[in-house]
N, C-alpha and C positions, 0 to 999 in steps of 0.2 A: 188511748182514751184514759181518762182519770176517773177512778172510782173511789169514793170515800167509804170506809168500812168502820162501823162501830161495833165493838165487842162487849158482850155482857156476860156476867157470871163466870163460869169456869174458863171461858175463852180468854179472859184477861190474863189469867195465870199461864196460859200456853205461850204467850209472847214475852220476850225478854223485856224486863222493866215494867211489866204489868200495863202495857199500853191499852187504852180504851178506844183509841181511834187511830187509823192509819190510812194513808192514801196509797193506792196501787195504780200502776201504769199497766194497761193490758191492750192487746191488739183489738182493733175493731171486730165486732162479731163474737166476742168472748161471752161465755155463759157463766153463771154463778159457779158451776162445777169447775171451770177453769181457774177461777180465783181460789176456790177452796183447795185445789190441788197444790197451791203454793204455800199453804199453811201447815205448821207442824202438828197435824192431828190425823187420826185414822180416817180413811174414806168412809168407814161405817159409822162414824160419829153421828148421832141423831141430833139434828139441829132444827131450830125454828128460824126461818129465814124471812126477813122483811126486806122488801125492795121499795124504796121511796115511801115507806110507811104502810105498805100492803103486803100481805103474805105472798110468798113466792116459793118456787122449788128450785132444785139444782139445775134444771134445764132452761131457766129464764135467761133471755138474752139481755146483756147489759148495754147501756148507752153512756156516752161521755157525760160526766156530772152526776151519775146516779149515786144514791146513798144506800148502802147495804147494811142491814142490822142482823147480827148473828148472836144467837142465844142457844146454849145447850139445853136440851129438854131435861126437865127435872121431875123427880117423883117424890112423893112424901105423903104424909097424912095417915089416917087410919082407914 
């Protein structure tokens, strides 16, 4: 199945060339965690995960044509 992933913030810099979007081919029944395991980042990285515009977690099951949005959690302010 094909999954479109959009990267935001720090995640753009983790990928060669600063890609903001990439298509992944995954086996049917894959979860968000399976896709994340293919990326060059620590499994402990705190992420905000969107799946088709709704919040999701690493255990969410993916379907062909899904769009995943990934953003590193940020801190700041006083």
